[in-house]
DRENPA-3360 file (N, C-alpha, C; in nm, 2 decimals, always signed):
BEGIN
1 = MLIVAHSM = -1.78/-5.27/-0.14/-1.72/-5.11/-0.16/-1.78/-5.00/-0.12 ~ -1.76/-4.93/-0.06/-1.82/-4.81/+0.03/-1.78/-4.67/-0.07 ~ -1.86/-4.57/-0.11/-1.83/-4.51/-0.18/-1.84/-4.33/-0.14 ~ -1.76/-4.23/-0.05/-1.77/-4.10/+0.00/-1.75/-3.98/-0.11 ~ -1.83/-3.94/-0.13/-1.77/-3.86/-0.26/-1.85/-3.71/-0.20 ~ -1.76/-3.58/-0.25/-1.79/-3.47/-0.17/-1.78/-3.39/-0.35 ~ -1.86/-3.31/-0.34/-1.93/-3.19/-0.43/-1.96/-3.30/-0.57 ~ -1.87/-3.22/-0.66/-1.84/-3.30/-0.80/-1.85/-3.44/-0.84;
9 = GGLLAREV = -1.80/-3.47/-0.70/-1.78/-3.64/-0.72/-1.90/-3.77/-0.69 ~ -1.95/-3.63/-0.62/-2.10/-3.75/-0.60/-2.21/-3.77/-0.71 ~ -2.20/-3.71/-0.85/-2.23/-3.67/-0.96/-2.16/-3.80/-1.02 ~ -2.03/-3.78/-1.05/-1.93/-3.92/-1.07/-1.96/-3.99/-1.06 ~ -2.02/-4.03/-0.90/-2.05/-4.19/-0.86/-2.19/-4.21/-0.87 ~ -2.26/-4.11/-0.92/-2.38/-4.15/-0.96/-2.36/-4.20/-1.15 ~ -2.28/-4.14/-1.19/-2.23/-4.18/-1.34/-2.19/-4.34/-1.33 ~ -2.13/-4.35/-1.19/-2.05/-4.49/-1.24/-2.13/-4.57/-1.19;
17 = LHGGELND = -2.26/-4.57/-1.16/-2.36/-4.66/-1.07/-2.48/-4.67/-1.22 ~ -2.44/-4.52/-1.30/-2.55/-4.54/-1.36/-2.64/-4.69/-1.40 ~ -2.57/-4.77/-1.48/-2.59/-4.85/-1.58/-2.64/-4.95/-1.51 ~ -2.59/-4.97/-1.37/-2.66/-5.06/-1.26/-2.56/-5.17/-1.26 ~ -2.47/-5.20/-1.32/-2.35/-5.29/-1.32/-2.25/-5.33/-1.21 ~ -2.24/-5.19/-1.14/-2.17/-5.23/-1.04/-2.25/-5.21/-0.90 ~ -2.37/-5.23/-0.89/-2.46/-5.17/-0.81/-2.45/-5.29/-0.71 ~ -2.39/-5.41/-0.72/-2.41/-5.56/-0.61/-2.24/-5.52/-0.57;
25 = DVRAVMTV = -2.17/-5.45/-0.61/-2.03/-5.42/-0.53/-2.03/-5.31/-0.47 ~ -2.11/-5.21/-0.46/-2.07/-5.12/-0.38/-2.25/-5.06/-0.25 ~ -2.17/-5.09/-0.14/-2.25/-5.13/+0.00/-2.33/-4.99/-0.01 ~ -2.24/-4.87/+0.01/-2.32/-4.76/+0.01/-2.23/-4.66/-0.08 ~ -2.36/-4.52/-0.05/-2.28/-4.40/-0.11/-2.33/-4.32/-0.01 ~ -2.20/-4.24/-0.01/-2.21/-4.11/+0.13/-2.18/-4.00/+0.00 ~ -2.31/-3.88/-0.02/-2.24/-3.77/-0.10/-2.24/-3.67/+0.01 ~ -2.14/-3.53/-0.03/-2.10/-3.46/+0.09/-2.11/-3.29/-0.02;
33 = GTPFAGAV = -2.24/-3.27/+0.01/-2.24/-3.11/-0.07/-2.26/-3.13/-0.24 ~ -2.28/-3.22/-0.27/-2.32/-3.25/-0.42/-2.43/-3.17/-0.45 ~ -2.42/-3.10/-0.55/-2.51/-3.00/-0.62/-2.60/-3.07/-0.74 ~ -2.65/-3.19/-0.68/-2.74/-3.32/-0.81/-2.82/-3.18/-0.87 ~ -2.88/-3.07/-0.82/-2.98/-3.04/-0.91/-2.92/-2.87/-0.94 ~ -2.73/-2.92/-0.96/-2.65/-2.77/-0.97/-2.66/-2.68/-0.90 ~ -2.58/-2.57/-0.92/-2.54/-2.42/-0.86/-2.58/-2.32/-0.88 ~ -2.60/-2.23/-0.87/-2.66/-2.07/-0.92/-2.49/-2.02/-0.92;
41 = KAAVMLNS = -2.41/-2.06/-0.86/-2.25/-1.98/-0.89/-2.21/-2.07/-1.03 ~ -2.24/-2.13/-1.09/-2.20/-2.23/-1.23/-2.26/-2.09/-1.32 ~ -2.39/-2.07/-1.29/-2.43/-2.01/-1.39/-2.39/-1.83/-1.40 ~ -2.32/-1.79/-1.30/-2.27/-1.69/-1.26/-2.11/-1.69/-1.33 ~ -2.04/-1.81/-1.34/-1.94/-1.80/-1.37/-1.93/-1.81/-1.55 ~ -2.05/-1.90/-1.60/-2.06/-1.96/-1.72/-2.05/-1.76/-1.82 ~ -2.14/-1.68/-1.73/-2.18/-1.52/-1.75/-2.08/-1.47/-1.78 ~ -2.01/-1.44/-1.66/-1.94/-1.36/-1.64/-1.80/-1.39/-1.61;
49 = GKGAPGRL = -1.79/-1.51/-1.59/-1.58/-1.59/-1.57/-1.58/-1.52/-1.41 ~ -1.67/-1.49/-1.30/-1.66/-1.45/-1.18/-1.65/-1.58/-1.11 ~ -1.63/-1.59/-1.01/-1.64/-1.68/-0.89/-1.58/-1.81/-0.88 ~ -1.49/-1.77/-1.02/-1.42/-1.91/-0.99/-1.31/-1.94/-0.90 ~ -1.23/-2.08/-0.83/-1.14/-2.04/-0.76/-1.01/-2.02/-0.86 ~ -0.91/-1.94/-0.78/-0.78/-2.00/-0.87/-0.81/-1.77/-0.89 ~ -0.67/-1.77/-0.93/-0.68/-1.60/-0.95/-0.66/-1.52/-1.08 ~ -0.73/-1.65/-1.21/-0.72/-1.59/-1.33/-0.80/-1.48/-1.34;
57 = PASVLREI = -0.76/-1.39/-1.42/-0.90/-1.27/-1.47/-1.01/-1.35/-1.51 ~ -1.10/-1.29/-1.46/-1.25/-1.26/-1.50/-1.25/-1.24/-1.65 ~ -1.17/-1.23/-1.73/-1.18/-1.17/-1.87/-1.12/-1.31/-1.91 ~ -1.03/-1.36/-1.89/-0.97/-1.47/-1.95/-1.04/-1.58/-1.93 ~ -1.14/-1.59/-1.76/-1.22/-1.70/-1.74/-1.37/-1.68/-1.88 ~ -1.40/-1.61/-1.88/-1.49/-1.59/-1.95/-1.50/-1.63/-2.11 ~ -1.41/-1.62/-2.15/-1.36/-1.68/-2.33/-1.36/-1.89/-2.27 ~ -1.28/-1.87/-2.14/-1.29/-2.02/-2.10/-1.42/-2.12/-2.09;
65 = TPTMPGLY = -1.48/-2.09/-2.02/-1.58/-2.14/-1.92/-1.72/-2.15/-2.07 ~ -1.73/-2.09/-2.12/-1.78/-2.15/-2.22/-1.77/-2.29/-2.34 ~ -1.62/-2.30/-2.32/-1.59/-2.40/-2.38/-1.58/-2.53/-2.28 ~ -1.61/-2.51/-2.13/-1.58/-2.63/-2.08/-1.74/-2.69/-1.99 ~ -1.74/-2.83/-2.10/-1.87/-2.93/-2.08/-1.91/-2.95/-1.90 ~ -1.84/-2.97/-1.83/-1.82/-2.97/-1.67/-1.89/-2.92/-1.62 ~ -1.89/-2.76/-1.63/-1.92/-2.61/-1.62/-2.07/-2.63/-1.62 ~ -2.10/-2.66/-1.77/-2.27/-2.68/-1.76/-2.33/-2.80/-1.68;
73 = DLLPGYRC = -2.29/-2.92/-1.65/-2.31/-3.01/-1.59/-2.35/-2.97/-1.43 ~ -2.30/-2.82/-1.41/-2.28/-2.77/-1.20/-2.43/-2.67/-1.25 ~ -2.44/-2.64/-1.41/-2.53/-2.49/-1.37/-2.70/-2.55/-1.30 ~ -2.75/-2.45/-1.25/-2.87/-2.51/-1.17/-2.99/-2.54/-1.28 ~ -3.05/-2.67/-1.25/-3.16/-2.72/-1.31/-3.29/-2.66/-1.20 ~ -3.29/-2.65/-1.11/-3.42/-2.64/-1.07/-3.42/-2.49/-1.05 ~ -3.62/-2.48/-0.98/-3.66/-2.36/-0.99/-3.63/-2.22/-0.93 ~ -3.48/-2.16/-1.06/-3.45/-2.06/-0.94/-3.44/-1.94/-1.05;
81 = LEDGTDMR = -3.46/-1.95/-1.20/-3.43/-1.80/-1.25/-3.58/-1.78/-1.25 ~ -3.54/-1.61/-1.19/-3.66/-1.50/-1.18/-3.67/-1.46/-1.33 ~ -3.85/-1.52/-1.35/-3.90/-1.43/-1.48/-4.00/-1.39/-1.47 ~ -4.01/-1.27/-1.41/-4.13/-1.16/-1.41/-4.15/-1.18/-1.24 ~ -4.28/-1.24/-1.23/-4.34/-1.31/-1.08/-4.31/-1.39/-1.03 ~ -4.23/-1.44/-1.13/-4.24/-1.65/-1.07/-4.08/-1.68/-1.08 ~ -4.06/-1.75/-1.08/-3.90/-1.88/-1.08/-3.93/-1.96/-1.18 ~ -3.87/-2.02/-1.28/-3.88/-2.12/-1.29/-3.74/-2.19/-1.35;
89 = APDVDDIV = -3.74/-2.32/-1.39/-3.60/-2.42/-1.38/-3.53/-2.33/-1.53 ~ -3.39/-2.33/-1.53/-3.35/-2.28/-1.69/-3.40/-2.34/-1.76 ~ -3.35/-2.36/-1.95/-3.38/-2.44/-2.00/-3.27/-2.40/-2.12 ~ -3.26/-2.49/-2.20/-3.14/-2.39/-2.30/-3.15/-2.29/-2.31 ~ -3.22/-2.21/-2.38/-3.25/-2.08/-2.44/-3.18/-2.02/-2.32 ~ -3.23/-2.06/-2.21/-3.16/-1.97/-2.08/-3.00/-1.99/-2.05 ~ -2.96/-2.10/-2.08/-2.82/-2.12/-2.09/-2.71/-2.06/-2.18 ~ -2.79/-2.05/-2.31/-2.77/-1.95/-2.43/-2.74/-1.84/-2.38;
97 = ALGGRPDL = -2.88/-1.77/-2.33/-2.88/-1.63/-2.29/-2.75/-1.58/-2.20 ~ -2.71/-1.73/-2.11/-2.57/-1.69/-2.01/-2.49/-1.63/-2.08 ~ -2.45/-1.70/-2.22/-2.32/-1.71/-2.28/-2.29/-1.83/-2.33 ~ -2.33/-1.98/-2.35/-2.33/-2.07/-2.32/-2.40/-2.14/-2.49 ~ -2.27/-2.19/-2.49/-2.33/-2.31/-2.65/-2.40/-2.38/-2.67 ~ -2.49/-2.35/-2.75/-2.63/-2.43/-2.81/-2.60/-2.57/-2.80 ~ -2.46/-2.63/-2.84/-2.46/-2.75/-2.81/-2.43/-2.83/-2.67 ~ -2.35/-2.75/-2.61/-2.30/-2.82/-2.49/-2.40/-2.81/-2.37;
105 = ARASADWR = -2.53/-2.65/-2.41/-2.65/-2.68/-2.33/-2.72/-2.78/-2.33 ~ -2.73/-2.78/-2.50/-2.87/-2.94/-2.50/-2.81/-3.04/-2.45 ~ -2.65/-3.09/-2.48/-2.61/-3.20/-2.44/-2.61/-3.23/-2.26 ~ -2.59/-3.15/-2.23/-2.58/-3.13/-2.06/-2.74/-3.13/-2.01 ~ -2.81/-3.10/-2.10/-2.96/-3.10/-2.05/-3.02/-3.27/-2.11 ~ -2.95/-3.28/-2.17/-2.99/-3.46/-2.23/-2.92/-3.50/-2.13 ~ -2.81/-3.48/-2.06/-2.76/-3.55/-1.97/-2.86/-3.59/-1.86 ~ -2.85/-3.50/-1.81/-2.93/-3.43/-1.67/-3.05/-3.54/-1.67;
113 = ASRSGTLL = -3.10/-3.54/-1.81/-3.27/-3.60/-1.81/-3.26/-3.74/-1.81 ~ -3.17/-3.78/-1.88/-3.12/-3.91/-1.87/-3.06/-3.99/-1.73 ~ -3.04/-3.88/-1.66/-2.96/-3.97/-1.52/-3.08/-3.94/-1.39 ~ -3.15/-3.86/-1.44/-3.32/-3.83/-1.33/-3.37/-3.94/-1.26 ~ -3.33/-4.08/-1.33/-3.38/-4.15/-1.26/-3.27/-4.27/-1.16 ~ -3.13/-4.22/-1.19/-3.04/-4.29/-1.13/-3.01/-4.25/-0.91 ~ -3.11/-4.37/-0.86/-3.07/-4.39/-0.74/-2.93/-4.43/-0.69 ~ -2.87/-4.42/-0.53/-2.75/-4.42/-0.49/-2.79/-4.54/-0.40;
121 = PEHVMVVG = -2.72/-4.69/-0.39/-2.72/-4.77/-0.27/-2.68/-4.70/-0.17 ~ -2.84/-4.72/-0.06/-2.79/-4.70/+0.10/-2.76/-4.57/+0.08 ~ -2.79/-4.48/+0.04/-2.76/-4.32/+0.01/-2.73/-4.26/+0.13 ~ -2.66/-4.20/+0.17/-2.61/-4.11/+0.32/-2.59/-3.95/+0.24 ~ -2.71/-3.84/+0.25/-2.66/-3.71/+0.18/-2.62/-3.66/+0.27 ~ -2.53/-3.60/+0.25/-2.49/-3.50/+0.37/-2.47/-3.34/+0.31 ~ -2.58/-3.25/+0.35/-2.57/-3.14/+0.31/-2.55/-3.02/+0.39 ~ -2.47/-2.95/+0.39/-2.43/-2.79/+0.45/-2.59/-2.72/+0.42;
129 = VGQRTWQS = -2.57/-2.63/+0.52/-2.70/-2.57/+0.58/-2.61/-2.44/+0.68 ~ -2.68/-2.34/+0.66/-2.64/-2.24/+0.80/-2.60/-2.11/+0.70 ~ -2.52/-2.17/+0.58/-2.44/-2.03/+0.52/-2.47/-1.91/+0.41 ~ -2.44/-1.85/+0.37/-2.52/-1.73/+0.30/-2.47/-1.79/+0.19 ~ -2.59/-1.80/+0.06/-2.55/-1.87/-0.02/-2.66/-1.87/-0.16 ~ -2.59/-1.84/-0.31/-2.71/-1.77/-0.42/-2.79/-1.91/-0.37 ~ -2.93/-1.85/-0.43/-3.00/-1.93/-0.47/-3.04/-1.93/-0.58 ~ -3.05/-1.81/-0.61/-3.18/-1.80/-0.72/-3.10/-1.68/-0.79;
137 = YRLDAGAA = -3.12/-1.66/-1.01/-3.08/-1.55/-1.03/-3.18/-1.45/-1.11 ~ -3.12/-1.39/-1.17/-3.20/-1.31/-1.27/-3.15/-1.20/-1.41 ~ -3.17/-1.22/-1.53/-3.07/-1.16/-1.61/-3.09/-1.05/-1.60 ~ -3.06/-0.93/-1.60/-3.04/-0.78/-1.62/-2.97/-0.74/-1.71 ~ -3.01/-0.67/-1.84/-2.95/-0.65/-1.96/-2.84/-0.75/-2.01 ~ -2.88/-0.91/-2.01/-2.76/-1.04/-2.04/-2.69/-1.01/-1.90 ~ -2.70/-1.00/-1.78/-2.62/-1.03/-1.70/-2.65/-1.09/-1.58 ~ -2.60/-1.19/-1.52/-2.64/-1.27/-1.43/-2.67/-1.20/-1.30;
145 = VAQWHMFE = -2.73/-1.17/-1.23/-2.72/-1.12/-1.09/-2.81/-1.21/-0.98 ~ -2.69/-1.26/-0.90/-2.74/-1.41/-0.84/-2.76/-1.30/-0.68 ~ -2.88/-1.41/-0.63/-2.95/-1.37/-0.56/-2.94/-1.44/-0.41 ~ -3.00/-1.39/-0.28/-2.93/-1.45/-0.18/-3.10/-1.52/-0.14 ~ -3.20/-1.59/-0.23/-3.33/-1.61/-0.14/-3.41/-1.65/-0.28 ~ -3.48/-1.75/-0.25/-3.62/-1.79/-0.33/-3.75/-1.74/-0.29 ~ -3.83/-1.78/-0.35/-3.99/-1.72/-0.35/-4.06/-1.85/-0.28 ~ -4.11/-1.76/-0.16/-4.17/-1.86/-0.04/-4.28/-1.94/-0.15;
153 = RDGGRLVL = -4.28/-2.08/-0.12/-4.43/-2.16/-0.18/-4.48/-2.21/-0.06 ~ -4.61/-2.23/-0.04/-4.69/-2.32/+0.04/-4.72/-2.43/-0.04 ~ -4.72/-2.53/-0.03/-4.81/-2.63/-0.13/-4.81/-2.64/-0.28 ~ -4.65/-2.55/-0.32/-4.61/-2.53/-0.46/-4.69/-2.44/-0.52 ~ -4.74/-2.33/-0.41/-4.83/-2.22/-0.48/-4.75/-2.08/-0.43 ~ -4.75/-1.97/-0.50/-4.68/-1.88/-0.45/-4.72/-1.81/-0.38 ~ -4.67/-1.74/-0.26/-4.69/-1.67/-0.13/-4.65/-1.56/-0.18 ~ -4.73/-1.44/-0.15/-4.75/-1.30/-0.17/-4.77/-1.24/-0.07;
161 = DEDGRPRT = -4.65/-1.13/-0.05/-4.71/-1.02/+0.06/-4.87/-0.95/+0.01 ~ -4.84/-0.83/+0.12/-4.94/-0.78/+0.13/-4.95/-0.67/+0.03 ~ -4.84/-0.62/-0.05/-4.86/-0.58/-0.21/-4.87/-0.68/-0.32 ~ -4.89/-0.79/-0.30/-4.91/-0.86/-0.41/-4.78/-0.89/-0.46 ~ -4.67/-0.89/-0.41/-4.54/-0.95/-0.49/-4.49/-1.07/-0.43 ~ -4.46/-1.13/-0.49/-4.36/-1.27/-0.45/-4.31/-1.25/-0.27 ~ -4.35/-1.30/-0.20/-4.25/-1.31/-0.02/-4.15/-1.39/-0.11 ~ -4.01/-1.36/-0.05/-3.86/-1.41/-0.06/-3.85/-1.48/+0.08;
169 = EDRKGDGT = -3.79/-1.58/+0.07/-3.70/-1.67/+0.17/-3.54/-1.69/+0.14 ~ -3.48/-1.68/+0.27/-3.32/-1.68/+0.24/-3.35/-1.85/+0.34 ~ -3.31/-1.95/+0.22/-3.30/-2.10/+0.29/-3.13/-2.16/+0.30 ~ -3.07/-2.04/+0.24/-2.91/-2.08/+0.29/-2.86/-2.19/+0.21 ~ -2.76/-2.20/+0.27/-2.68/-2.36/+0.19/-2.56/-2.39/+0.25 ~ -2.43/-2.39/+0.13/-2.33/-2.43/+0.24/-2.23/-2.34/+0.15 ~ -2.24/-2.22/+0.08/-2.24/-2.12/+0.09/-2.16/-2.12/-0.08 ~ -2.17/-2.26/-0.15/-2.19/-2.29/-0.29/-2.31/-2.32/-0.31;
177 = VYRFAAHL = -2.35/-2.48/-0.26/-2.47/-2.55/-0.31/-2.56/-2.48/-0.24 ~ -2.71/-2.44/-0.27/-2.84/-2.39/-0.20/-2.88/-2.56/-0.19 ~ -2.94/-2.54/+0.00/-2.92/-2.62/+0.06/-3.02/-2.78/-0.01 ~ -3.13/-2.72/-0.05/-3.25/-2.84/-0.14/-3.17/-2.87/-0.28 ~ -3.08/-2.85/-0.32/-3.01/-2.81/-0.44/-2.93/-2.98/-0.44 ~ -2.88/-2.95/-0.29/-2.79/-3.08/-0.25/-2.87/-3.22/-0.23 ~ -3.02/-3.21/-0.29/-3.10/-3.35/-0.22/-3.08/-3.44/-0.39 ~ -3.10/-3.53/-0.40/-3.11/-3.64/-0.53/-3.26/-3.65/-0.48;
185 = RGSDARPV = -3.32/-3.59/-0.60/-3.47/-3.61/-0.65/-3.47/-3.75/-0.64 ~ -3.57/-3.77/-0.61/-3.64/-3.95/-0.55/-3.57/-3.99/-0.47 ~ -3.45/-3.97/-0.43/-3.38/-4.07/-0.27/-3.49/-4.06/-0.18 ~ -3.48/-4.17/-0.12/-3.51/-4.14/+0.00/-3.39/-4.14/+0.10 ~ -3.33/-4.11/+0.10/-3.24/-4.08/+0.20/-3.25/-3.96/+0.27 ~ -3.24/-3.96/+0.43/-3.29/-3.87/+0.53/-3.15/-3.78/+0.49 ~ -3.16/-3.65/+0.48/-3.07/-3.55/+0.45/-2.99/-3.56/+0.60 ~ -2.89/-3.53/+0.62/-2.77/-3.52/+0.70/-2.70/-3.39/+0.69;
193 = TVSQEHGA = -2.78/-3.26/+0.79/-2.73/-3.14/+0.79/-2.62/-3.10/+0.85 ~ -2.52/-3.03/+0.79/-2.40/-2.97/+0.84/-2.41/-2.83/+0.83 ~ -2.37/-2.76/+0.96/-2.34/-2.63/+0.93/-2.19/-2.62/+0.88 ~ -2.13/-2.55/+0.76/-1.99/-2.57/+0.75/-2.03/-2.50/+0.59 ~ -1.89/-2.44/+0.56/-1.91/-2.40/+0.39/-1.86/-2.49/+0.31 ~ -1.88/-2.55/+0.19/-1.89/-2.63/+0.08/-1.72/-2.69/+0.06 ~ -1.63/-2.59/+0.12/-1.52/-2.68/+0.06/-1.45/-2.76/+0.23 ~ -1.51/-2.69/+0.33/-1.46/-2.77/+0.43/-1.56/-2.87/+0.47;
201 = LARSASVI = -1.68/-2.91/+0.37/-1.75/-3.01/+0.47/-1.68/-3.15/+0.47 ~ -1.63/-3.20/+0.36/-1.54/-3.33/+0.37/-1.43/-3.33/+0.45 ~ -1.39/-3.21/+0.54/-1.25/-3.23/+0.63/-1.33/-3.20/+0.75 ~ -1.49/-3.17/+0.80/-1.57/-3.14/+0.93/-1.56/-3.27/+1.00 ~ -1.52/-3.29/+1.14/-1.51/-3.40/+1.20/-1.67/-3.46/+1.19 ~ -1.78/-3.36/+1.22/-1.87/-3.48/+1.21/-1.90/-3.57/+1.07 ~ -1.85/-3.50/+0.96/-1.91/-3.53/+0.81/-1.75/-3.72/+0.87 ~ -1.67/-3.71/+0.88/-1.59/-3.79/+0.90/-1.60/-3.92/+1.00;
209 = DLARGMLS = -1.67/-3.85/+1.09/-1.69/-3.95/+1.19/-1.86/-4.03/+1.13 ~ -1.90/-3.96/+1.03/-2.03/-4.02/+0.98/-1.94/-4.11/+0.86 ~ -1.88/-4.08/+0.81/-1.79/-4.19/+0.74/-1.72/-4.31/+0.82 ~ -1.73/-4.30/+0.88/-1.61/-4.41/+0.99/-1.73/-4.50/+1.04 ~ -1.87/-4.45/+1.09/-1.97/-4.51/+1.13/-2.01/-4.60/+1.03 ~ -2.04/-4.58/+0.86/-2.07/-4.61/+0.77/-1.96/-4.77/+0.73 ~ -1.83/-4.69/+0.78/-1.73/-4.82/+0.74/-1.79/-4.94/+0.83 ~ -1.80/-4.90/+0.98/-1.79/-4.99/+1.06/-1.96/-5.05/+1.05;
217 = GLRHSDEL = -2.01/-5.04/+0.96/-2.15/-5.12/+0.97/-2.27/-5.00/+1.01 ~ -2.26/-4.85/+1.02/-2.38/-4.80/+1.07/-2.46/-4.78/+0.94 ~ -2.58/-4.80/+0.93/-2.66/-4.74/+0.83/-2.76/-4.61/+0.85 ~ -2.80/-4.64/+0.97/-2.85/-4.48/+0.96/-2.77/-4.39/+1.07 ~ -2.79/-4.26/+0.98/-2.76/-4.12/+1.02/-2.81/-4.04/+1.10 ~ -2.94/-4.08/+1.14/-2.97/-4.04/+1.24/-2.92/-4.09/+1.40 ~ -2.87/-4.20/+1.41/-2.78/-4.24/+1.49/-2.72/-4.14/+1.54 ~ -2.64/-4.07/+1.49/-2.52/-4.00/+1.59/-2.61/-3.86/+1.56;
225 = GDMLGGDQ = -2.76/-3.82/+1.59/-2.78/-3.73/+1.63/-2.72/-3.62/+1.64 ~ -2.74/-3.51/+1.70/-2.67/-3.38/+1.71/-2.56/-3.35/+1.69 ~ -2.44/-3.46/+1.70/-2.34/-3.49/+1.67/-2.31/-3.41/+1.54 ~ -2.40/-3.44/+1.43/-2.44/-3.37/+1.27/-2.45/-3.25/+1.24 ~ -2.50/-3.16/+1.37/-2.53/-3.03/+1.33/-2.69/-3.01/+1.37 ~ -2.77/-3.11/+1.34/-2.89/-3.14/+1.36/-2.98/-2.99/+1.25 ~ -3.04/-2.94/+1.33/-3.08/-2.78/+1.25/-3.04/-2.71/+1.35 ~ -2.96/-2.67/+1.36/-2.84/-2.57/+1.45/-2.82/-2.44/+1.31;
233 = VLELRTPE = -2.79/-2.33/+1.36/-2.78/-2.22/+1.22/-2.64/-2.19/+1.23 ~ -2.54/-2.25/+1.31/-2.40/-2.20/+1.29/-2.37/-2.14/+1.14 ~ -2.34/-2.02/+1.12/-2.29/-1.94/+0.99/-2.15/-1.89/+1.03 ~ -2.07/-1.97/+0.90/-1.95/-1.86/+0.89/-1.92/-1.84/+0.78 ~ -1.92/-1.69/+0.81/-1.91/-1.58/+0.66/-1.75/-1.55/+0.67 ~ -1.64/-1.61/+0.55/-1.54/-1.62/+0.55/-1.48/-1.53/+0.37 ~ -1.41/-1.49/+0.37/-1.37/-1.43/+0.21/-1.34/-1.58/+0.18 ~ -1.39/-1.57/+0.01/-1.34/-1.66/-0.08/-1.15/-1.65/-0.10;
241 = CADLGTAF = -1.13/-1.54/-0.06/-0.95/-1.48/-0.13/-0.90/-1.40/-0.02 ~ -0.80/-1.43/+0.02/-0.70/-1.32/+0.10/-0.58/-1.30/+0.08 ~ -0.52/-1.18/+0.07/-0.38/-1.19/+0.03/-0.31/-1.22/+0.15 ~ -0.18/-1.30/+0.11/-0.08/-1.35/+0.22/-0.03/-1.21/+0.31 ~ -0.05/-1.23/+0.46/+0.01/-1.14/+0.53/-0.05/-1.00/+0.55 ~ -0.20/-1.05/+0.44/-0.29/-0.94/+0.52/-0.46/-0.98/+0.59 ~ -0.42/-0.88/+0.77/-0.55/-0.97/+0.79/-0.71/-0.96/+0.77 ~ -0.80/-1.04/+0.78/-0.91/-1.06/+0.76/-1.02/-1.11/+0.90;
249 = TIDVHGVP = -1.13/-1.09/+0.79/-1.25/-1.17/+0.92/-1.32/-1.31/+0.92 ~ -1.32/-1.40/+0.96/-1.43/-1.45/+0.97/-1.53/-1.44/+1.09 ~ -1.66/-1.40/+1.05/-1.76/-1.40/+1.13/-1.83/-1.52/+1.16 ~ -1.88/-1.53/+1.26/-1.95/-1.68/+1.36/-2.08/-1.59/+1.37 ~ -2.19/-1.66/+1.33/-2.31/-1.61/+1.34/-2.45/-1.75/+1.40 ~ -2.51/-1.79/+1.46/-2.59/-1.82/+1.53/-2.57/-1.87/+1.60 ~ -2.50/-1.87/+1.72/-2.46/-1.93/+1.82/-2.43/-1.84/+1.94 ~ -2.49/-1.89/+2.06/-2.53/-1.79/+2.18/-2.35/-1.78/+2.23;
257 = RSADLDCV = -2.39/-1.66/+2.30/-2.22/-1.62/+2.37/-2.21/-1.73/+2.47 ~ -2.28/-1.82/+2.52/-2.25/-1.89/+2.61/-2.23/-2.03/+2.57 ~ -2.20/-2.07/+2.46/-2.18/-2.17/+2.37/-2.03/-2.20/+2.39 ~ -2.03/-2.32/+2.41/-1.89/-2.37/+2.38/-1.82/-2.44/+2.30 ~ -1.76/-2.31/+2.23/-1.67/-2.32/+2.05/-1.54/-2.31/+2.09 ~ -1.44/-2.34/+2.00/-1.33/-2.39/+2.03/-1.28/-2.31/+1.83 ~ -1.21/-2.28/+1.81/-1.14/-2.23/+1.72/-0.99/-2.26/+1.66 ~ -0.99/-2.31/+1.55/-0.86/-2.33/+1.56/-0.83/-2.32/+1.41;
265 = VREVSGLD = -0.72/-2.24/+1.38/-0.66/-2.27/+1.21/-0.57/-2.41/+1.19 ~ -0.57/-2.45/+1.09/-0.45/-2.56/+1.07/-0.40/-2.55/+0.91 ~ -0.29/-2.54/+0.88/-0.24/-2.58/+0.75/-0.31/-2.66/+0.70 ~ -0.28/-2.68/+0.55/-0.37/-2.71/+0.47/-0.35/-2.90/+0.47 ~ -0.25/-2.95/+0.49/-0.29/-3.08/+0.50/-0.40/-3.14/+0.63 ~ -0.44/-3.01/+0.71/-0.51/-3.07/+0.81/-0.47/-3.14/+0.92 ~ -0.34/-3.12/+0.92/-0.28/-3.19/+1.03/-0.22/-3.12/+1.14 ~ -0.14/-3.02/+1.11/-0.07/-2.91/+1.20/-0.18/-2.82/+1.27;
273 = AVEYPA = -0.20/-2.77/+1.40/-0.30/-2.66/+1.42/-0.14/-2.55/+1.40 ~ -0.23/-2.44/+1.36/-0.10/-2.31/+1.39/-0.13/-2.22/+1.47 ~ -0.26/-2.21/+1.48/-0.30/-2.09/+1.53/-0.42/-2.10/+1.61 ~ -0.47/-2.02/+1.75/-0.61/-2.09/+1.81/-0.64/-1.92/+1.85 ~ -0.69/-1.89/+1.76/-0.77/-1.75/+1.76/-0.87/-1.72/+1.89 ~ -0.87/-1.57/+1.94/-0.98/-1.55/+2.02/-1.13/-1.58/+1.91;
% end
């Protein structure tokens, strides 16, 4: 059996394989944009109700999100909370400070710790890159302020600028999951980077080709080479929502003018092309 899992589906795949009983039945697992270390967007959702898909008012979501156990499992568990002149991994008290419930925060922390050693067989780890992504946050009078950067480090040591302040670095991601938060700690899988937004990763041609290769026996992601994007920095900046009948803009960055690119808009099933914008 082969498992291909997008986003939180990768966490579910790890949960299924946690006990080890099914490892002999699963040949390989491909995770696509899975937030193994969580996402800052989940912290913002818990704190303010903002950033969730759909059209529910933030005031309603603010009441609902603290009661959702699954949201706690998506909270960032890496060093992303700015605290003075450094960053650290949020703990249970920090989650409560966001507006979370202590019991759900503790349960999620215990769950994450218990799964830290669970690896995936023949793991292929697809990571979205090149997109503007919230990577860290700080608390300002109880409000979570998302940030587009991390503090730069050299060998684990904080790098300071000429004024003695931490130097920032924008490492980007897939628009939802910070690039390195999609890595499964302890896994020896070589990340396959794809320049694409989180929601579109699973539908991108390169990821589909990779899954087809796995089905036909492909074991090493580097055999697909540049077809999977490599270290390109193609970036698409799109609004999360757009009103029907109202024009909106998608900005394309990181591509030379001479590049041979086609842009096709498809309807939701992905089967029918409906437009070829310039």
